[in-house]
C-alpha positions as CSV (number, residue, x, y, z in Angstrom):
1,M,124.1,89.9,119.0
2,T,120.5,91.5,119.2
3,L,119.0,92.3,115.9
4,L,115.8,92.3,117.0
5,A,114.3,93.8,120.7
6,W,110.8,93.5,121.7
7,D,109.4,96.6,123.6
8,D,105.2,97.3,123.4
9,S,105.1,99.0,120.8
10,M,105.8,95.8,119.1
11,S,102.7,94.2,120.9
12,I,99.2,93.8,119.6
13,G,97.6,92.9,122.4
14,V,97.0,89.1,121.3
15,K,99.0,87.4,124.3
16,E,99.3,84.1,121.9
17,I,100.4,86.2,119.1
18,D,102.8,88.7,121.0
19,E,104.3,85.6,122.7
20,Q,105.0,83.5,119.2
21,H,106.6,87.7,118.0
22,Q,108.8,87.6,121.0
23,R,109.8,83.8,120.2
24,L,110.7,85.0,116.6
25,F,112.4,88.0,117.8
26,Q,114.7,85.5,120.1
27,L,115.2,83.1,117.2
28,A,116.3,86.0,114.7
29,N,118.7,86.6,118.0
30,D,119.8,83.2,118.2
31,V,121.7,83.3,114.1
32,A,123.1,86.2,115.0
33,A,124.6,85.2,118.0
34,T,125.7,81.8,116.3
35,L,126.8,84.2,113.5
36,A,129.2,86.5,115.7
37,R,130.7,83.5,117.3
38,G,132.1,82.6,114.4
39,F,130.7,80.8,111.1
40,D,129.9,77.3,112.0
41,K,127.6,75.8,109.1
42,E,126.2,73.2,111.0
43,A,125.5,76.2,114.1
44,V,123.8,78.5,112.1
45,G,121.7,76.2,109.6
46,R,120.4,74.3,113.0
47,D,119.6,78.2,114.0
48,L,118.3,79.2,110.6
49,R,116.1,75.8,110.3
50,A,114.8,76.6,113.5
51,L,113.6,79.8,112.8
52,C,112.1,78.9,109.2
53,D,110.0,76.4,110.7
54,Y,108.5,78.5,113.8
55,A,107.7,81.2,111.5
56,V,106.2,78.6,109.3
57,D,104.3,77.6,112.6
58,H,103.4,81.1,113.6
59,F,102.2,82.5,110.5
60,A,100.2,79.2,110.8
61,A,98.8,80.1,114.0
62,E,98.2,83.8,112.5
63,E,96.0,82.1,109.8
64,A,94.2,80.1,112.1
65,L,93.0,82.9,114.0
66,M,91.9,85.4,110.8
67,D,89.4,82.2,110.6
68,L,87.6,82.6,114.1
69,D,84.5,84.9,113.1
70,V,82.2,83.5,111.0
71,D,82.2,86.7,108.2
72,G,86.4,85.7,108.3
73,Y,89.2,88.7,108.2
74,P,88.8,90.5,105.9
75,E,92.7,91.2,104.5
76,Y,93.3,87.3,104.8
77,D,94.4,86.8,101.5
78,Q,96.8,89.7,101.3
79,H,98.1,88.7,104.8
80,V,98.4,84.8,104.2
81,S,100.5,86.6,100.8
82,E,102.8,88.6,102.3
83,H,103.4,85.2,104.7
84,M,103.5,82.7,101.4
85,Q,106.0,85.5,100.0
86,C,108.8,85.5,103.9
87,T,108.4,82.2,103.6
88,T,109.2,81.7,100.7
89,K,112.1,84.0,100.4
90,A,113.2,81.8,104.0
91,L,113.2,78.3,102.6
92,D,115.1,79.4,99.5
93,F,117.6,81.3,101.5
94,L,118.4,78.2,103.6
95,G,118.1,75.7,100.8
96,A,120.8,78.0,99.4
97,F,122.9,77.6,102.4
98,A,122.3,74.1,102.7
99,E,123.4,73.3,99.2
100,D,126.7,75.5,100.2
101,K,125.8,78.2,97.3
102,A,127.0,81.9,98.0
103,V,124.4,83.3,100.4
104,D,124.6,86.1,102.2
105,M,124.3,86.4,105.8
106,N,123.8,90.0,106.7
107,E,121.4,90.7,103.8
108,F,119.1,87.4,104.9
109,L,119.0,88.3,108.5
110,Q,118.2,92.2,107.3
111,F,115.5,91.0,105.2
112,V,114.1,89.1,108.2
113,T,114.8,91.9,110.7
114,L,112.6,94.7,108.8
115,W,110.1,92.1,107.9
116,I,109.1,91.3,111.0
117,R,109.2,94.4,112.4
118,D,107.1,95.7,109.1
119,H,105.2,92.9,109.3
120,I,104.0,93.5,112.8
121,Q,103.8,96.8,112.6
122,R,101.5,97.0,109.6
123,M,99.3,94.3,109.1
124,D,99.3,92.6,112.2
125,Q,98.0,95.3,113.8
126,T,95.6,95.6,111.7
127,L,94.6,92.1,112.6
128,A,94.7,93.1,116.2
129,T,92.3,95.4,115.5
130,F,90.2,92.4,113.8
131,L,90.8,89.7,116.6
132,R,90.0,92.8,119.8
133,G,87.0,91.2,121.9
134,R,87.7,87.9,120.3
135,I,90.4,86.9,122.0
136,P,92.4,87.8,126.2
137,A,94.2,90.4,125.4
138,A,97.9,89.7,126.6
Protein backbone atom coordinates (compact mmCIF):
# COMPACT_ATOMS: atom_id res chain seq x y z
CA MET A 1 0.00 0.00 0.00
CA THR A 2 1.39 3.38 -0.98
CA LEU A 3 0.34 6.40 1.06
CA LEU A 4 2.95 8.79 -0.20
CA ALA A 5 4.40 8.78 -3.69
CA TRP A 6 7.42 10.96 -4.39
CA ASP A 7 7.32 13.23 -7.39
CA ASP A 8 9.30 16.26 -8.51
CA SER A 9 6.77 18.68 -6.99
CA MET A 10 7.91 17.51 -3.56
CA SER A 11 11.58 18.31 -4.22
CA ILE A 12 12.98 21.35 -2.46
CA GLY A 13 16.22 21.21 -4.43
CA VAL A 14 18.47 20.43 -1.46
CA LYS A 15 19.80 16.91 -2.03
CA GLU A 16 20.24 15.98 1.64
CA ILE A 17 16.72 17.06 2.56
CA ASP A 18 15.09 15.59 -0.55
CA GLU A 19 16.70 12.23 0.24
CA GLN A 20 15.48 12.45 3.83
CA HIS A 21 11.96 13.31 2.66
CA GLN A 22 12.00 10.30 0.34
CA ARG A 23 13.04 8.13 3.29
CA LEU A 24 10.16 9.54 5.36
CA PHE A 25 7.79 8.61 2.53
CA GLN A 26 9.18 5.08 2.50
CA LEU A 27 8.87 4.68 6.27
CA ALA A 28 5.25 5.90 6.25
CA ASN A 29 4.53 3.51 3.39
CA ASP A 30 6.19 0.70 5.38
CA VAL A 31 3.72 1.25 8.23
CA ALA A 32 0.80 1.13 5.81
CA ALA A 33 2.15 -1.99 4.10
CA THR A 34 2.67 -3.76 7.42
CA LEU A 35 -0.91 -2.95 8.41
CA ALA A 36 -2.21 -4.13 5.03
CA ARG A 37 -0.63 -7.56 5.63
CA GLY A 38 -2.64 -7.92 8.84
CA PHE A 39 -2.24 -6.55 12.31
CA ASP A 40 1.02 -7.73 13.84
CA LYS A 41 1.59 -5.53 16.88
CA GLU A 42 5.33 -6.13 17.00
CA ALA A 43 5.87 -5.39 13.30
CA VAL A 44 3.60 -2.33 13.34
CA GLY A 45 5.32 -1.06 16.48
CA ARG A 46 8.74 -1.52 14.90
CA ASP A 47 7.69 0.40 11.79
CA LEU A 48 6.05 3.17 13.82
CA ARG A 49 9.17 3.55 15.96
CA ALA A 50 11.38 3.68 12.85
CA LEU A 51 9.18 6.42 11.36
CA CYS A 52 9.14 8.48 14.56
CA ASP A 53 12.87 8.10 15.17
CA TYR A 54 13.73 9.06 11.61
CA ALA A 55 11.40 12.06 11.67
CA VAL A 56 13.14 13.37 14.79
CA ASP A 57 16.55 12.93 13.12
CA HIS A 58 15.29 14.59 9.94
CA PHE A 59 13.88 17.55 11.84
CA ALA A 60 17.22 18.02 13.60
CA ALA A 61 19.03 17.98 10.24
CA GLU A 62 16.70 20.61 8.80
CA GLU A 63 17.07 22.78 11.88
CA ALA A 64 20.85 22.57 11.66
CA LEU A 65 20.70 23.81 8.05
CA MET A 66 18.61 26.76 9.17
CA ASP A 67 21.45 27.86 11.43
CA LEU A 68 24.10 27.89 8.68
CA ASP A 69 23.56 31.53 7.84
CA VAL A 70 24.95 34.22 10.13
CA ASP A 71 21.66 36.09 10.00
CA GLY A 72 19.67 32.93 10.67
CA TYR A 73 16.56 31.66 9.00
CA PRO A 74 13.76 34.20 9.55
CA GLU A 75 11.04 31.54 9.93
CA TYR A 76 13.11 29.35 12.25
CA ASP A 77 10.74 29.60 15.23
CA GLN A 78 7.63 28.74 13.20
CA HIS A 79 9.40 25.89 11.40
CA VAL A 80 10.72 24.39 14.63
CA SER A 81 7.32 24.81 16.27
CA GLU A 82 5.74 22.74 13.50
CA HIS A 83 8.40 20.06 13.93
CA MET A 84 7.73 19.98 17.67
CA GLN A 85 3.96 19.72 17.21
CA CYS A 86 4.34 16.84 14.77
CA THR A 87 6.86 15.07 16.99
CA THR A 88 4.64 15.42 20.05
CA LYS A 89 1.60 14.06 18.25
CA ALA A 90 3.53 11.15 16.73
CA LEU A 91 5.23 10.20 20.00
CA ASP A 92 1.94 10.48 21.91
CA PHE A 93 0.40 8.12 19.38
CA LEU A 94 3.36 5.74 19.58
CA GLY A 95 3.16 5.76 23.39
CA ALA A 96 -0.57 4.99 23.35
CA PHE A 97 0.04 2.20 20.83
CA ALA A 98 2.82 0.70 22.99
CA GLU A 99 0.56 0.85 26.07
CA ASP A 100 -2.21 -1.03 24.21
CA LYS A 101 -4.57 1.92 24.37
CA ALA A 102 -7.20 2.26 21.68
CA VAL A 103 -5.63 3.96 18.67
CA ASP A 104 -6.91 4.57 15.18
CA MET A 105 -4.14 3.60 12.79
CA ASN A 106 -5.97 5.03 9.80
CA GLU A 107 -6.32 8.38 11.55
CA PHE A 108 -2.61 8.37 12.38
CA LEU A 109 -1.61 7.49 8.82
CA GLN A 110 -3.89 10.20 7.46
CA PHE A 111 -2.29 12.71 9.85
CA VAL A 112 1.23 11.67 8.82
CA THR A 113 0.40 11.77 5.12
CA LEU A 114 -1.25 15.18 5.20
CA TRP A 115 1.34 16.67 7.55
CA ILE A 116 4.33 15.55 5.49
CA ARG A 117 2.84 16.79 2.22
CA ASP A 118 1.74 20.12 3.65
CA HIS A 119 4.98 20.75 5.52
CA ILE A 120 7.17 19.99 2.51
CA GLN A 121 5.09 22.02 0.08
CA ARG A 122 4.73 25.00 2.40
CA MET A 123 7.42 25.35 5.06
CA ASP A 124 10.21 23.38 3.40
CA GLN A 125 9.78 25.21 0.10
CA THR A 126 10.30 28.46 2.01
CA LEU A 127 13.37 26.96 3.64
CA ALA A 128 14.63 25.90 0.19
CA THR A 129 14.39 29.47 -1.04
CA PHE A 130 16.47 30.56 1.94
CA LEU A 131 19.06 27.83 1.41
CA ARG A 132 19.38 28.17 -2.36
CA GLY A 133 22.96 29.08 -3.20
CA ARG A 134 24.27 27.93 0.18
CA ILE A 135 24.00 24.18 -0.38
CA PRO A 136 24.56 22.26 -3.65
CA ALA A 137 21.26 21.57 -5.44
CA ALA A 138 19.93 18.05 -5.84
